[in-house]
C-alpha positions as CSV (number, residue, x, y, z in Angstrom):
1,M,-16.3,-11.4,3.2
2,K,-12.8,-10.8,4.5
3,I,-12.4,-14.5,5.2
4,L,-13.5,-15.3,1.6
5,T,-10.9,-12.8,0.3
6,I,-8.1,-14.2,2.4
7,L,-9.0,-17.9,1.5
8,A,-9.3,-17.0,-2.2
9,L,-5.8,-15.5,-2.1
10,F,-4.1,-18.8,-1.5
11,P,-4.0,-19.8,-5.2
12,A,-2.1,-16.6,-6.0
13,I,0.6,-17.5,-3.5
14,L,1.0,-20.9,-5.1
15,L,2.0,-19.3,-8.4
16,A,5.2,-17.8,-7.0
17,D,8.5,-17.6,-8.9
18,D,11.9,-16.6,-7.5
19,I,12.8,-13.1,-8.5
20,S,14.7,-10.1,-7.1
21,R,13.0,-7.7,-4.8
22,H,11.1,-4.8,-6.6
23,D,9.8,-1.5,-5.5
24,L,6.0,-2.0,-5.5
25,D,5.6,-2.5,-1.7
26,W,3.2,0.5,-1.7
27,L,0.7,-1.8,-3.5
28,V,0.7,-4.4,-0.7
29,G,-2.6,-4.6,1.3
30,C,-6.3,-5.1,1.0
31,W,-8.1,-2.5,-1.1
32,Q,-11.9,-2.2,-1.6
33,T,-14.2,0.1,-3.5
34,T,-16.0,2.5,-1.2
35,D,-19.2,0.5,-1.5
36,G,-17.3,-2.7,-0.5
37,K,-18.5,-4.7,-3.5
38,A,-15.0,-5.2,-4.9
39,Q,-11.8,-6.0,-3.2
40,E,-8.2,-6.5,-4.3
41,V,-5.6,-8.0,-2.1
42,W,-1.8,-7.9,-2.7
43,V,0.8,-9.7,-0.6
44,L,4.5,-9.7,-0.9
45,D,5.4,-13.4,-1.4
46,G,8.5,-13.7,0.6
47,E,10.5,-10.8,-0.8
48,D,10.4,-12.1,-4.3
49,M,7.0,-11.5,-5.9
50,L,3.6,-9.8,-5.4
51,A,0.7,-12.1,-5.5
52,G,-2.8,-10.8,-5.7
53,F,-6.5,-11.7,-5.8
54,A,-9.4,-9.5,-6.9
55,V,-13.1,-10.3,-6.4
56,S,-16.4,-8.6,-7.1
57,I,-19.4,-9.5,-5.1
58,S,-23.0,-8.7,-5.9
59,D,-26.1,-10.0,-4.1
60,D,-23.9,-12.1,-1.8
61,A,-22.4,-14.0,-4.8
62,V,-19.0,-13.8,-6.5
63,R,-19.5,-12.2,-9.9
64,F,-15.9,-12.0,-11.0
65,Y,-12.5,-12.9,-9.6
66,E,-8.9,-13.0,-10.9
67,V,-5.6,-14.2,-9.6
68,L,-2.8,-11.7,-10.2
69,T,1.0,-11.8,-10.0
70,I,3.7,-9.2,-10.5
71,R,7.1,-10.9,-11.1
72,R,10.4,-10.1,-12.7
73,D,11.3,-12.0,-15.9
74,E,14.7,-13.3,-16.9
75,N,15.6,-9.8,-18.4
76,G,14.6,-8.0,-15.2
77,V,11.3,-6.6,-16.6
78,L,8.3,-6.5,-14.3
79,I,5.4,-8.6,-15.7
80,Y,1.8,-8.2,-14.4
81,T,-0.1,-11.4,-15.1
82,A,-3.9,-11.7,-14.7
83,H,-5.7,-15.0,-14.5
84,P,-9.4,-13.8,-14.8
85,S,-12.3,-16.1,-14.1
86,G,-13.6,-17.6,-17.4
87,Q,-11.0,-15.8,-19.6
88,A,-7.5,-16.5,-20.9
89,T,-4.5,-15.6,-18.9
90,T,-2.9,-12.3,-20.1
91,S,0.4,-10.6,-19.2
92,F,1.3,-6.9,-19.3
93,I,4.8,-5.4,-19.4
94,G,5.8,-2.9,-16.8
95,M,6.5,0.4,-18.6
96,E,6.5,3.2,-16.0
97,F,7.2,3.2,-12.3
98,T,7.3,5.9,-9.6
99,D,7.4,5.8,-5.9
100,N,3.6,5.4,-5.8
101,G,2.6,4.5,-9.3
102,A,3.0,1.8,-12.0
103,L,1.8,1.3,-15.6
104,F,1.6,-2.1,-17.3
105,V,0.8,-2.5,-21.0
106,N,-0.1,-5.1,-23.6
107,A,-0.8,-3.6,-27.0
108,D,-1.9,-7.0,-28.4
109,H,-4.7,-7.5,-25.8
110,D,-8.2,-6.5,-26.7
111,Y,-9.1,-4.8,-23.4
112,P,-7.7,-3.6,-21.3
113,Q,-4.4,-2.7,-22.9
114,A,-3.1,-0.6,-20.1
115,I,-3.4,-1.1,-16.3
116,R,-2.3,1.7,-14.0
117,Y,-2.1,1.8,-10.3
118,A,-1.5,5.0,-8.3
119,R,-1.4,5.4,-4.6
120,S,-2.3,8.7,-3.0
121,G,-1.9,8.7,0.8
122,S,-4.2,6.0,2.1
123,D,-6.1,5.6,-1.2
124,L,-5.4,3.5,-4.3
125,V,-6.7,4.3,-7.8
126,A,-6.7,1.5,-10.4
127,T,-7.3,2.5,-14.0
128,I,-7.8,0.3,-17.0
129,S,-8.0,1.6,-20.6
130,R,-6.9,1.1,-24.2
131,L,-3.4,2.3,-25.0
132,D,-4.8,5.6,-26.5
133,G,-6.6,6.3,-23.2
134,S,-10.0,5.5,-24.5
135,R,-12.5,3.2,-22.7
136,E,-11.0,4.4,-19.4
137,N,-12.5,2.8,-16.4
138,T,-11.2,4.0,-13.0
139,F,-11.7,2.2,-9.6
140,A,-11.1,4.3,-6.5
141,K,-10.2,2.1,-3.6
142,V,-9.6,2.5,0.1
143,A,-7.8,0.3,2.6
144,C,-10.2,-2.5,3.6
145,D,-10.2,-1.5,7.3
146,Q,-11.5,1.9,6.5
147,P,-15.3,2.6,6.7
């Protein structure tokens, strides 16, 4: 499964744009749910952009995947763009950043409207919700090399 994840990440790297370095290095790595059925991989593309790939596997088949990027636009705003399987591409604007957290929002999107990442030690928590916090869905993840 690790080879599948790494091979699947190559399209994300091809979407790179030149931007200035940003402070989301703490997101870089391979993250998986504790049951191992979902993985999310983020790489720093050069020193310009984060490129990511997420995949959910059930019964040894890919059930969902998406190619992800975080890049800086011409105004210096960080933009999170998701290219989910079978759905339209959607971008979210970076709104809040800490040393180990980030919030991206898109009020015009049906769901999710907010995507939040928070790193705590060796764990990562990804949360999606509506802007008002409803329909919250949280994904606790650990580094892929952990049991």
